N, C-alpha and C positions, 0 to 999 in steps of 0.2 A: 512502444514508441518512445524514443529518447526526447526528453524535454530540453529545450534550449535555455541556457542561463541568461537572464536579462543583464544587460550591461550596467555596471555600477556608475553612479554619478562621478564626474571628474572635478577635481579641485586643483588650482594652480598654486605652485610655490615658486617664489623668485627671491632675488637678493636686492640689497639696498642700493646697488649701483644703478638701478633702473631710473633713479632720479624723478619719481613721479611728482608732479605738482600737487599741492594739497587738495584733497577731496576727489582726485581723479579716479581712484579705484574704490572709493567708498561704496559699500554694498555689494561689491563684486566678490566672487569666490576665489580670493587671492590672499595668500599669506606671504609676508616679506621677512626674510631672515637677514639681520644686519651683519655687515662686515665689521671688522675691528680697526680702529684708528688709534695709534699710539703717539701721544704727544707729551713731551717733557716728563717721561717716566710713568704716565698714566694711560690706561687703556679705556677707550670709549666705544660703545656700540654706535655705529654710523646712524645718524638721524634719530637716535633714541636718547643717548646720553649727551650728545653734542650736536647743537644745531648748526646749520650752515653759516649763520652769522657769527656765532662764537668761534667756529673754526676759522673763518676768514680773518677775524681779528688776530688770532694767533699766527696765521700764515703771514700776515702783513708785518708782524713783529720779527719775521725772519726765522720762525720756528719751522723746521722741516719735519712733517709727520711721517710716520711709517704706517703702512697698511698691511692687513693680513686677512685671509679668508675666514669665514665663520668656522668655529670648531665643528668637527663631524657630529659631536653630541647635540649641537643646536639643531641641525637638520634632523637628527634621529628623533629628537623630542617632537618636532613638528610633524614628521612623517608618521610616527607611532600614533599620535592623537588623531590624525586624519584617517589612518587605516582602521583604528578602533571605531571611528564614526562611519565606516563603510565606504570611504571614497577610494577612487583610483586617482593617483597623483601624477600630474605633469609638472616637473620641476625644471624651470626655464632660467638660464643664467648667462652672465657675462662671459665673453669669449675665454676659453680655457688658456689661450695664449697670453691673456692679459692678467689673469688671476687664477689662484688655486682653488677658487670657490667650487668649481665643478668637481674637483678631486674630493673635497670634503663631502659634497652631496653624494658622490659615488661611494665613499667609505661608509656613509650612513646607510645607503641602500644595501650594500653588501652585509653590513652588520645585522640588518633586519631580515635579510633573506627573502624579501617579498618581490613578486613579479608584478605587483600593482603600482610600482614606482617607475616612471619613465623620465629619463634625463635628456635635456635638450640644450645644446650649445648654440647660442644665437650668432656667434661670431661678431657680436657687437657689444655696445655698452651704452649707458645712460638711456635716453629715450629711444635709442635703437632697440635696446632690450625692452624698454617700457611699452612701446607700441605693440610689440609682439605678445607681450604678456596680456595686454588689454584685449587684443583680438582673441587670444586663447581663452581668456576668462569669459568673453561674450559667447564663444562657442560652448564652453562648459555650462554656462547659465542657460543656454538654449537646449541642453540635453545631449549634446554631442559626446560620444564616448572618447576616452583618452587616446585610443589608437588613431582615431580620425583627427584629433587635435594635433598629435605628433606629426602625422603625415602632412597636415596643413602647414605646420611650422617649418618643415623641411623645405617646402616650396617658398613660403612667404619670406623667410629670412633673406632670400636673394633680392628682395625688393626694398631693403633698408638703404637709405641714403643719409649719411652723417657727414657734415662739413663744419669745421670750426676754425675761427681765427684766434690764435693765441698771442698774448702780449709778448711772450718769450718762450723759448724751448727749454729754458733752465729746469723747469719742474719735471718735464718729461725725461730729460737727460738724467737728472739726479735720481729719479724714481726708477730708472732702468726700463722705461716703456717706450723709448723714442723710436725704435724700429727703423724703417727706411727714411723717416724724417730726419735722421742724422745727416742726411745729405745737405740739410739747410744749416748745419752748424758752421760757425766761422763767418756768417753773414754780418754785414754792418749792423750795428746795434739798433738802428731805427727801423730795420726791416721786420715786418710782422709775417710770421708763417701761417699759411692756411693748410690744414691737414684734413685727412679723412680717415675713417676706420673701415677697412674692407676685409672681410673674411678673417677677422681677428687680428689684423695687422694695422698699425698706425703708419699711414703713408703720406708723403708730401704731395701737395697739389701745386702750390706756387708761393712765391714771396711777393708781398706788396709793400710799397714805401710808406703808406699812411693808413691810419685807421679808417678814414673815409673811403679810401680806395678798396680797403678790405671788405667793408660793408657792401660796396657796389659789386665786388667780385662774388660775394656770397649770394647776392640777388641774381647775378648772372648764372651761377650754378643751380640755383633753384629753378630758374626759367628753363635751363637745359634739361632738367630731370622731371619737370612738371608734365602732366598733372599728378597730384598726390591724393591719396585717399585719406591720409592723416599727416599732420604737420605740427611740429612744436619748435619753439625758439629756446635755446639753451644759453645760460650766461652764468658767470661768477663775478659779482661786483660790477656788473655792466647793465643795470636795469634800465637806465634811460635809453642807451643805444639798442637794447633788446626790444623795448617797446616800439622804437622807430622801425626796427627790422620787421617786427611782427606786423606793423601797420602796412608796410610795403608788400609783405608776403600776402597779407589779407587782400590787397588789391589784385594780386595775381590770381587768387582763388577765393572770391568773396563767400562762397558757400561753406567754406571750412571754418570750424572753430579752432583757433590756434592758441594753445596755452603757452604761458611762459614757464619754463622749468628752470629753477635755480639749481645749478650743479651742486651735488652733495659733497660731503667731506672726502670720500674715497676718490671719486673722479677728480674733484678739485685739487687733490694733492698732486696730480700729474698735469692737469690743465693749467693751474695757476690763476691768480687774480687777473681780471680783464678778459677772460675767455668769452667768446661770443660765437654762436653758430645756430644751425638748425638741423633737425632730424625729421625725415619724412618716410612714409611708406608709399612708394610709387604705385600707380595703378598697374595691375598685372599686364594688361594689354600694352601699356607703354613700355614695360620692361622686357617685352618679348617672350614672356613665359606665362 
């Protein structure tokens, strides 16, 4: 009689564009591989060598950073350690259309030649990626095998809703990530764009005349897509308005804990100072799947 092989425990690997608030993944089976930010001739590991506050100070001085994916060797080192410890790996990342990070992860996987590494493109970024990582980590911690986690993510990624108001499209345009939001270029300077990220593409939602109207529109969008299973507020140098937005979202769903997530150096390079938004995972029944 042939004995069945017990499934190996799963471990989650992700990248620093997930923009986790401090402490949110503490104690979870998650390893974060940092992207690289180049500023004024120096290279920094995102959220390791350069904090969001230090980055923001440079950005406000008019310095335009450049970003790049982690080297394949960084993933290879992490993967090899986890393989040696007996794990099956689910590596979950920013949309391949927005970053070469998944390419680096793929190169590392090919170099190792292991079938115990599973790559997942979330089609999202920031806490759109982050929430999926957290749910995957909860499944891993509960003993779910990697194959089941990958299947879950394929369904769950359709439930991400990310909406943000930007102070300007300048950073998206200069960084080459503007996508269909280019339709908003040429607007009057005082107009603030609201964008979404859907299936790996930055898409325009609408233009608003004032910051206050933009916040109201974000709340309208949250109401349209509610109820959420998980919800976070994102911002870069907009902590006061972010807290106000969170308070109003909290009134929408009092049962949720809604963290504030400060946008990190990589995502912030394209969003720019003053960005404000929310990311949620809608309930499956609400999304129709």
